[in-house]
C-alpha positions in Angstrom: -23.2 -3.7 4.5 -19.6 -2.4 4.7 -18.9 1.3 4.4 -16.0 2.3 2.2 -13.7 4.9 3.4 -13.8 7.5 0.6 -11.2 10.2 0.4 -11.9 13.6 -1.1 -9.2 15.9 -2.3 -9.5 19.5 -3.5 -6.8 20.6 -5.8 -6.0 24.3 -6.6 -4.8 24.6 -10.2 -3.4 27.9 -11.4 -4.8 28.9 -14.8 -3.3 32.1 -15.9 -4.2 34.7 -13.3 -7.1 32.6 -12.0 -7.2 29.6 -9.7 -9.5 26.7 -10.5 -10.7 24.3 -7.8 -11.3 20.7 -8.7 -12.2 17.8 -6.5 -11.6 14.0 -6.9 -12.8 11.1 -4.8 -10.9 7.9 -4.2 -11.9 4.5 -2.9 -8.8 4.3 -0.6 -6.4 6.6 1.1 -3.5 5.0 -0.8 -5.1 6.1 -4.1 -5.6 9.6 -2.8 -1.9 9.8 -1.6 -0.7 8.6 -5.0 -2.6 11.3 -6.7 -1.4 13.9 -4.2 2.2 13.0 -4.9 1.6 13.7 -8.6 -0.1 17.0 -7.8 2.7 18.0 -5.5 5.3 17.1 -8.0 3.7 19.7 -10.3 4.1 22.3 -7.6 0.4 22.7 -7.0 -1.3 23.2 -3.7 -3.9 20.7 -2.4 -6.0 19.8 0.6 -7.4 16.4 1.4 -9.9 14.8 3.8 -12.7 12.3 4.4 -16.2 12.7 2.9 -19.4 12.8 5.0 -20.6 10.6 6.6 -17.4 8.6 6.9 -15.6 8.6 10.3 -13.2 9.5 11.7 -13.2 12.9 10.0 -9.8 14.0 8.8 -8.6 17.1 7.0 -5.1 17.5 5.7 -4.1 21.1 5.1 -1.9 22.3 2.3 1.2 22.7 4.6 0.8 19.1 5.9 -0.1 17.5 2.5 3.5 16.6 1.5 4.1 14.8 4.8 0.7 13.0 4.6 1.2 11.9 1.0 4.6 10.3 1.8 3.3 8.5 4.9 2.2 4.9 4.9 
């Protein structure tokens, strides 16, 4: 049985004076990066990372998200 490398991404979405946190999961890192580029183009903040129990653990902070999303 092969484990898939799922990616999780939290997206902070401003709604008036409140901020709503949503999360999406992706089968591949490429899909997560494509979504991140769309979110970043809207000027929103996001963080990304792997879901448990997938290894290696990886967390991409908001300041690093743009660089990560543009990397191959």
